LORODO-180051 format. One record per residue (C-alpha): x, y, z; residue in three letters. Coordinates in steps of 0.5 Angstrom, whole numbers, plus 500, padded with zeros to 3 digits. Each point is the difference from the previous one (the first is absolute). Layout:
REM residues N
XYZALA/...
This chain:
REM residues 453
446475613MET/501493497ARG/495495501ILE/504495503GLU/503505506GLU/493503501SER/497493501ASN/505497504LYS/499506505ARG/493499500SER/501493501GLY/496497494LEU/502495495ARG/500499493ARG/494496497PRO/501493499ALA/498500493GLU/505505498ILE/505495504GLU/498494496GLY/492498500GLY/494502504ASN/499493502ALA/500498507VAL/500493504ALA/495499505ILE/502496506GLU/496495502ARG/499499508GLY/503507501HIS/495505504ARG/502507496TYR/499506505ASP/499507498LEU/507501498GLY/501494496GLU/493502496LEU/502507499ILE/507497497ASP/496495495LEU/496506498ALA/505505498GLN/504494496ARG/494500496ILE/496506499SER/500503494PRO/499507503GLU/507500503THR/503497494HIS/497506496GLU/502505505ALA/507497500TRP/501501492GLU/497507501GLN/506501504ALA/505497496ARG/497504494GLN/501507504ALA/507498502ALA/502499493PHE/496507498ALA/505503505VAL/506496496GLY/497503494LEU/500507502VAL/507500503ASP/503497493SER/498507497SER/505504504TYR/506495497ALA/502501493PRO/497497494GLN/506496496VAL/498496494SER/503497494ILE/497502493GLU/501499493ALA/498503493ILE/501497494GLY/497499493GLY/500503493PHE/499506497GLN/498503492ARG/501507500THR/499505494PRO/504506502LEU/500507496PRO/507503497ILE/501506495PRO/500498493ASN/507503499THR/502494504LEU/495495498VAL/496501493PRO/494497503LYS/500504506GLY/500494505TYR/503494502PHE/498494504ILE/503498506ALA/500492503ASN/502500507THR/501493504LYS/501502508GLU/500496506LEU/501505506ILE/500496507PRO/500504506MET/501501508LEU/494505502ALA/499504506LEU/494503503LYS/500503507TRP/495505503LEU/504505504LEU/495504503PHE/492500500ASP/499505506PHE/496494504GLY/496496495ARG/504494502ARG/500502507ASP/493500500GLY/499493497LEU/505497505ASP/496503505GLN/493497498THR/504493498ALA/502499507ARG/494503503ALA/496495496ASN/505494502SER/499502507PHE/493500499VAL/500493497ALA/504497506ASN/495503505VAL/494497496ALA/504493500PHE/500501508THR/493502500GLY/498494496ALA/503496505HIS/497503505GLN/493500497LYS/501492499LEU/503499507ILE/493503503PHE/496497495THR/502493502VAL/500502507SER/493502500ARG/498494497ALA/504496504TYR/497503507PHE/493499497ALA/502493499LEU/502499507GLY/493504502GLY/496495496ALA/504494503ARG/498503507GLY/493501498ARG/500493498LEU/503497506ALA/495504504ALA/494497496ALA/503493501ARG/501501507GLN/492503501ALA/498494496LEU/503496505ALA/497503506ASN/493500496ALA/501492500GLU/502500507ILE/494504502VAL/495496496GLN/503493503ASP/499503507ALA/493502497ALA/499493497GLN/502497507SER/495505504ARG/495498495ARG/501492501ASP/500501508THR/493503499GLY/503507503VAL/501504493GLY/494502496THR/499498492VAL/501507499VAL/506501503SER/503494496LEU/497503493ALA/503507502GLN/507496501ALA/500496494GLN/498507496ARG/506503504GLN/505495497THR/497500493ALA/502508500GLN/506499503ALA/502495494ARG/497504495PHE/504506503ASN/507495500ALA/498498493ILE/500508498LYS/506501504ALA/504495496ALA/498503494GLY/502507502ASP/507497502GLU/501496493ARG/498507496LYS/505504505ALA/506495498TYR/498500492THR/501508501ASN/506499503LEU/503495495ILE/497505495ALA/504506503SER/506496500ILE/499499492GLY/500492501LEU/495496496ASP/494499503ALA/500493502ASP/507501503THR/500496507GLN/504503505ILE/501500507GLU/499506504VAL/502502507ALA/495502504ASP/500507502SER/497499506SER/507498503GLU/503507499ARG/500505505PRO/496506500LEU/503506497PRO/503505504ALA/496506502GLU/501507496PRO/504505503PRO/495505504GLU/502506495ARG/498500493ILE/505505498GLU/506495499PRO/497495496LEU/497506495LEU/508502500GLN/502493498ASP/494500495ALA/503506497PHE/507497500ALA/499493498ASN/493500496ARG/502498492PRO/494504497ASP/503506504VAL/507499498ILE/498499493ALA/496507500ALA/506503502LEU/504497495GLY/494502494LYS/501507503VAL/508499498ASP/498497494ALA/495505497ALA/505506502GLU/506497496GLY/495500494VAL/499507501LEU/508501501LYS/500497493THR/495504497ARG/503506502ARG/506499497SER/497500493ALA/501507501TYR/507500500TYR/505498494PRO/504494500GLU/508499498VAL/503494498ALA/506497496VAL/500496494THR/507497497ALA/501495495GLN/507496498ALA/499496493TYR/504498494GLN/498501493ASN/501494496PHE/498504493GLY/500499493SER/498506494LEU/500499493SER/498506495THR/497499493ASP/502492500GLY/507502502SER/504495505GLN/498500507TYR/504505505TYR/501497507ASN/501502506VAL/500497507ASN/502506505LYS/497501507PRO/496506502GLY/496503506GLY/496505503ASN/498503507ILE/494505500LEU/497504506LEU/493500499THR/495506504LEU/492499500LYS/496506502ILE/493499500PRO/496506497LEU/493498499TYR/496494500ASP/492502500GLY/500500507GLY/502492501ALA/505502506ARG/494504503ASP/495495500SER/505495502GLY/502504506THR/493501502ALA/498493500ILE/506498504ALA/499506505GLN/493497501SER/502493501GLU/505502506VAL/493504503ALA/496493499ALA/506496503ALA/500505506ARG/493499501ASP/500493499LYS/506499506LEU/495504504GLU/494496499GLN/504494501VAL/502503507ARG/493501502ASP/498493498THR/506497504THR/497504506VAL/494497499GLN/502493500GLN/505501505VAL/495503505VAL/494494498SER/505494500ALA/503503507TYR/492501503ASN/499493497ASP/506497503LEU/498503507LYS/493498500THR/502492497SER/504500506LEU/495502505GLU/495496497ALA/503494500TYR/502500507ALA/492502501ALA/499494496ALA/504495505VAL/497503506ALA/493499497VAL/502493498ARG/503498507GLU/493502503ALA/496496495ALA/504494501GLN/499501508THR/492501499SER/499495495TYR/504495505ASP/496502505ALA/493499496ALA/502493497PHE/502498507ASP/493502503SER/496497495TYR/504494500VAL/498500508HIS/493502498GLY/500507504VAL/501504493GLY/495500494THR/502498493TYR/499507498THR/505503504GLU/505495498VAL/499501492ALA/500508501THR/507499503GLU/502495495GLN/499505495SER/503506503SER/506495501LEU/500498493ALA/499508498ARG/506502504ALA/505494497ASP/498503493ALA/501508502GLU/507498504THR/502497493ALA/498506497ASP/503505504ALA/507496500HIS/500500492ALA/498507500ASN/505502505ALA/506497495PHE/496503494THR/500507503ALA/508500502ALA/501498493ALA/496506497ALA/504504505LEU/507498498ALA/497501492LEU/498507502ALA/507502503THR/504496495GLY/503496505ALA/497493498ILE/504494499GLN/500493497ALA/498497507ASN/494505500GLY/502504505SER/503507501GLU/507502500ARG/503503506ARG/
């Protein structure tokens, strides 16, 4: 599987660093939504860049194995000078030897071609293609994890902003109640104690607002870090409260589990690793069988020969050969047996890992499914509580202003309303985080943090 084709089908793009630098420009005055923030992260993240390079390397490995099926053709040359004493009968040369001086230059065209190896290259090819497939899936998985990380930080920021808005509203309400307490005290209706309690409530509300502002800044910093931007980067982020709530999960969880088994990168990668391990086993087993190859050479001999100082005799003639070789392994001290045993163990381990990944998938999908259902129910309940708290606060404050209610009543309802506002904001953010977690667990998370349908 080619990387570009795989990424096109999965909707993923090549990392920007490979296309020409990882610098990104932040548009001032533009409010970035979740999809745009994820796009920034994908262009910056070194994890996705690394996964891309690993996928490229695995694709090159497939090409390397493919090349072993083709003949190897090379141009070679042998040249040099050789002085060789050679024996000869005394009847021909009294001293019993002669000296041969040889000068040769032999350029040649050489061919080597492995014809049959009984599955060795097929096993290597199976392993390389499986590893390439796993690397492509890992590239997809790296993107999905990055999408979830940014989505979780984005919704956490939305929750922090909601709590900050609730804290500021609680401070505004506390100041209104304090003004009412001051007015009652000035007219002689209220007591010093009621006024002091109102001032204490306002001070507490101000403290809560300051703390909420700090939490909001921390959540913003976490989002910036998840994207991969510098910590001092200033970027306007769209409020997640503007997004509609995620859809209810289906009544039956079985379709989600089927989607997870079919789409999750770790499940698919585990299947690919089983295939790769089986390819290694195939290669190991082929070592018990012979190899058949053909070699051929076509050359030109530019040579000269001189004996005992005579003049050189020259040759300039072509030559060649073609040979069929057979290699049969007989004994290797148990190396093939050990290699095959290791490969069999690796296959068993890969299958066990696949089962483990499937079990983990079921646990994560069930957990995320339950979390989403609970989060949506909690948000509906929080909205109901907030509406009731607002009604109770309005009634208590109206009664207090008209002198028929106590400060204790209005303070209690004010605290309840502030708590309900904060819980509503948390429930809203939690619902989106749970939806993103379910999309990640089923392998269907997209660049906008939602689930692919």
